C-alpha positions, 0 to 999 in steps of 0.5 A: 433886630440886629442880624449877623450878615457875615462871619462873626469871627471875621467881624471880630478881627475887624474890630466889630461885634455881633448884637442882638436886640429883644423887644418887650412883646417877645418876652410878654408872649413867653410869659402869657403862654406859660413857657417862660422857663422852658428855654432856661437852663437849670441854674438859670431857673433858680436865678429867675425864682429869686426874682419877685418883682414882675418888672425885674423878672421881665428885664432879666428875661429880656436880657437872657433871651437876647443873649441866648438867641445871639449865642445860638445864631453864632454857633449856627453860623460858625459850626452849623450847630443847631441848639435849643435855647435851654442848652445855652447857659448864661452864667457869671464870672467872679467880677460879674461879667456874663459868660456863655457856656453850654449846659450839660450834657450839651457841653460834653456832646459838642466840645468844639462849641464849648471851647469856642464859647470860652474865647468870647466876651459877652455883655448884656443889658435891659431896660423897660422890657428891652433886652440887648446882647453883644458878642466879641472874640477880639477884646472884652466887650460891654453894653448899656441900654437906657430909656431917655428920661429926665435926669436928676439935677447935678448928674452931669457934674457927678459923671462928667469931667469939666472938659466933657461938660464943655464939649457937651455944651458945644455939641448939644444942649445941656438940658437935653436928656438924650445927650447926657444919657449918651455919655452915661451909656458909653461910660457904663458900657466901658465899666461893664467891659472892665468888670467894674460895673459902677464900682468905679466912678464914671468920671474915670472914663473919658469920652471923645465923640468922633466926627463920624456919627455913632462912634466914640473913643474912650480912655479909662484911668485905672490905678495900674495905668490907662485902658482904651476902648472904641465904641458905637452907639445909636438911638435904638430902639426909638426913645432909648440910648444904646452903646457897645464898647470894646476894650483895646490895649492902645488908643485908636 
């Protein structure tokens, strides 16, 4: 599990972010105890009720649990505020990005916390029962989490540019699923930060892996001009590929 080891605002100013990972066993424990809905706000309970598939409910809960725990720890660190998870609401903006707020009446009781959450960018992802959330106050953020698995033939041609395929062949084995999934997670996280999701082709996102392991730079080609991003990635939890991308106005 990721931990906040210093002021989250200080991390944001230096270009870093706060992250939280939720393991499948944590959600399973809530489900088996019958308490899976006790930490959700009213609007979230309605969303959960619309999910009929057990695995979709599991993954949805994992993402929400990671996000709520991260928000609670952030507010405890910044404002010395102790909140129940049910007082934190994870909603959506018009383009689909998640946004944290305080459920009523907590928002009226702690207006400083409510205002602070408006300044933050939140992103979450889930896969195979794992949940990942990230938070930043220094630019829009996006995360993705994928289980390493065999991929469809021809996927590299669909999501990678010719130059990216050449770099992939130089640095990795093209038959290695984790290598292609690394590019996938970085690109999807960037599109989530922009609010486009997979509505924009992945080839619009150009990835350049840094020499420093676990870092990358991205350029996103948009009709109004390019956007840039920095990214961190890691193979965690074991058997998965995770990426966190933060947008910026200028190339680094």
